C-alpha positions in Angstrom: 29.2 1.8 1.5 27.6 4.5 3.7 27.5 3.8 7.4 24.8 4.9 9.8 27.2 7.6 11.1 27.9 8.9 7.7 24.2 9.2 6.9 23.7 11.0 10.2 26.6 13.4 9.4 25.1 14.1 6.0 21.7 14.7 7.5 23.3 17.2 9.9 25.2 19.0 7.1 24.4 22.6 6.5 23.5 21.9 2.9 20.0 20.6 3.3 19.0 21.0 -0.4 21.2 18.2 -1.7 19.3 14.9 -1.8 21.2 12.0 -0.3 22.3 9.3 -2.8 22.1 5.8 -1.2 21.2 3.9 -4.4 22.3 0.3 -4.2 23.7 0.6 -0.7 23.6 -2.2 1.8 21.9 -1.0 4.9 20.4 -4.1 6.4 19.6 -3.9 10.1 20.6 -0.2 10.1 18.9 2.2 12.6 17.6 5.2 10.6 14.6 6.0 12.8 13.4 9.6 12.8 16.0 10.4 10.0 15.2 13.1 7.4 15.7 11.3 4.1 13.2 13.3 2.1 13.9 13.1 -1.7 16.8 10.7 -1.1 17.8 8.1 -3.7 17.5 4.7 -2.2 16.7 2.8 -5.4 17.8 -0.8 -5.2 19.1 -0.3 -1.7 19.2 -3.4 0.6 17.2 -2.3 3.7 15.8 -5.6 5.0 15.2 -5.5 8.8 16.3 -1.8 8.9 14.6 0.5 11.4 13.1 3.5 9.6 10.3 4.1 12.0 9.0 7.7 11.9 11.6 8.6 9.3 10.8 11.2 6.6 11.2 9.7 3.2 8.6 11.8 1.4 9.3 11.9 -2.4 12.2 9.5 -1.9 13.1 7.0 -4.6 12.9 3.5 -3.2 12.2 1.7 -6.5 13.4 -1.9 -6.5 14.7 -1.6 -2.9 14.5 -4.6 -0.5 12.7 -3.6 2.7 11.6 -7.1 3.8 10.7 -7.2 7.5 11.8 -3.5 7.9 10.3 -1.4 10.7 8.5 1.4 8.9 6.0 2.2 11.7 4.8 5.8 11.3 7.1 6.5 8.4 6.4 9.3 5.9 6.5 7.9 2.4 4.1 10.3 0.8 4.6 10.7 -3.0 7.6 8.2 -2.8 8.6 6.0 -5.7 8.2 2.4 -4.5 7.8 0.8 -7.9 8.8 -2.9 -7.7 9.9 -2.5 -4.1 9.9 -5.6 -1.8 8.0 -4.7 1.4 6.9 -8.2 2.3 6.3 -8.6 6.1 7.3 -5.0 6.7 5.7 -3.1 9.6 3.9 -0.1 8.0 1.4 0.6 10.8 0.2 4.2 10.7 2.6 5.0 7.7 1.8 7.8 5.3 1.9 6.5 1.8 -0.5 9.0 0.3 0.0 9.5 -3.5 3.0 7.0 -3.4 3.7 4.9 -6.5 3.7 1.2 -5.5 3.1 -0.2 -8.9 4.2 -3.9 -8.8 5.4 -3.7 -5.2 5.4 -6.7 -2.9 3.5 -6.1 0.3 2.5 -9.6 1.0 1.9 -10.2 4.8 2.8 -6.5 5.5 1.2 -4.8 8.4 -0.5 -1.7 7.1 -3.0 -1.2 9.9 -4.3 2.4 10.0 -1.9 3.5 7.2 -2.8 6.3 4.8 -2.7 5.0 1.2 -5.1 7.5 -0.2 -4.6 8.3 -3.9 -1.7 5.8 -4.1 -0.9 3.8 -7.2 -1.1 0.1 -6.2 -1.7 -1.4 -9.6 -0.5 -5.0 -9.8 0.6 -4.9 -6.2 0.9 -8.1 -4.1 -1.0 -7.6 -0.9 -1.7 -11.2 -0.2 -2.5 -11.7 3.5 -1.7 -8.1 4.3 -3.2 -6.4 7.3 -5.1 -3.4 6.0 -7.5 -3.1 8.9 -8.8 0.5 9.2 -6.5 1.5 6.4 -7.3 4.5 4.2 -7.3 3.3 0.6 -9.7 5.9 -0.7 -9.2 6.8 -4.4 -6.4 4.3 -4.8 -5.6 2.5 -8.0 -5.7 -1.3 -7.2 -6.4 -2.6 -10.6 -5.0 -6.2 -11.0 -3.7 -6.2 -7.4 -3.6 -9.4 -5.3 -5.7 -8.8 -2.1 -6.5 -12.4 -1.5 -6.9 -13.3 2.2 -6.1 -9.7 3.1 -7.7 -8.1 6.2 -9.6 -5.1 4.9 -12.1 -4.9 7.7 -13.2 -1.3 8.3 -10.9 -0.1 5.6 -11.8 2.9 3.5 -11.9 1.9 -0.1 -14.3 4.6 -1.3 -13.7 5.5 -4.9 -10.9 2.9 -5.3 -10.3 1.2 -8.6 -10.4 -2.5 -8.2 -10.8 -3.7 -11.8 -9.5 -7.3 -12.1 -8.4 -7.3 -8.4 -8.1 -10.6 -6.6 -10.2 -10.4 -3.4 -10.7 -14.0 -2.8 -11.2 -14.8 0.9 -10.6 -11.2 1.8 -12.1 -9.8 5.0 -14.1 -6.8 3.9 -16.5 -6.6 6.9 -17.7 -3.1 7.6 -15.4 -1.8 4.8 -16.4 1.4 2.9 -16.6 0.4 -0.8 -18.9 3.3 -1.8 -18.2 4.4 -5.3 -15.5 1.8 -5.8 -15.0 0.1 -9.2 -15.3 -3.7 -8.9 -15.6 -4.6 -12.5 -14.0 -8.0 -13.2 -13.1 -8.2 -9.5 -13.0 -11.7 -7.9 -14.7 -11.6 -4.5 -15.3 -15.3 -4.1 -15.4 -16.4 -0.4 -14.9 -12.8 0.7 -16.6 -11.6 3.9 -18.8 -8.6 3.1 -20.9 -8.3 6.2 -21.7 -4.7 6.9 -19.8 -3.4 3.9 -21.0 -0.2 2.2 -21.4 -0.8 -1.5 -23.4 2.3 -2.2 -22.8 3.4 -5.8 -20.1 0.8 -6.3 -19.7 -0.2 -9.9 -19.7 -3.8 -11.0 -20.3 -5.8 -14.2 -21.5 -9.3 -15.1 -17.9 -10.6 -14.8 -17.7 -9.5 -11.1 -17.6 -12.6 -9.0 -19.4 -12.5 -5.6 -19.3 -14.8 -2.6 -21.7 -17.8 -2.8 -25.1 -16.7 -1.6 -24.4 -13.0 -1.7 -27.0 -10.8 -3.4 -25.7 -7.5 -4.8 -29.4 -6.6 -5.5 -29.9 -5.8 -1.8 -27.3 -3.0 -2.1 -27.3 0.3 -3.9 -24.5 -0.7 -6.3 -24.6 0.1 -10.0 -24.2 -2.5 -12.8 -22.2 -0.7 -15.4 -22.3 -1.3 -19.1 -19.0 0.5 -19.5 -16.6 0.3 -16.5 -14.3 3.2 -15.6 
């Protein structure tokens, strides 16, 4: 098992080109804030409650890792592999997750306020009750994701793919959904006040909140969804 000191020593080693292997390690409650762990292998690592705030984990492998309730505030996870990772209740405020692969990850009740998730893969991701207020989700893949009861107010979802996404009871007030793909999406009881749906795509199977009229928006009913 690698301790915090051994990780620090590895980080300070003169050989910076060798990626750190922490796969399967138990690092719960460990303080790794501001650490340079770019390209490190943390697959299946146990990192619940760990402090990784402002650390550099760009292009790191965190697939199947356990990061429940971890402090990831301001972390760089750009292009990281987070497939199947458990990030429930994690603090990801202002985190950089651009182009990260979060396919099948658990982000339920996570705090992603003002995070950058642009061009990330969030297919089948659990974002139930997540805080995505003012989050950048532009051009993300959210097909089949669970966004029920999530706070997406003022979020940027322009160009996002939301086919079959569960958006029931989601707060989408003043969200940018321009050019988003909402075919087969379930938006029942969602709040859409002030949302921008310009050129958003939908089909007859898209479910809207009761009393909501899509005809008052510049959305596009698509015969063939993207």
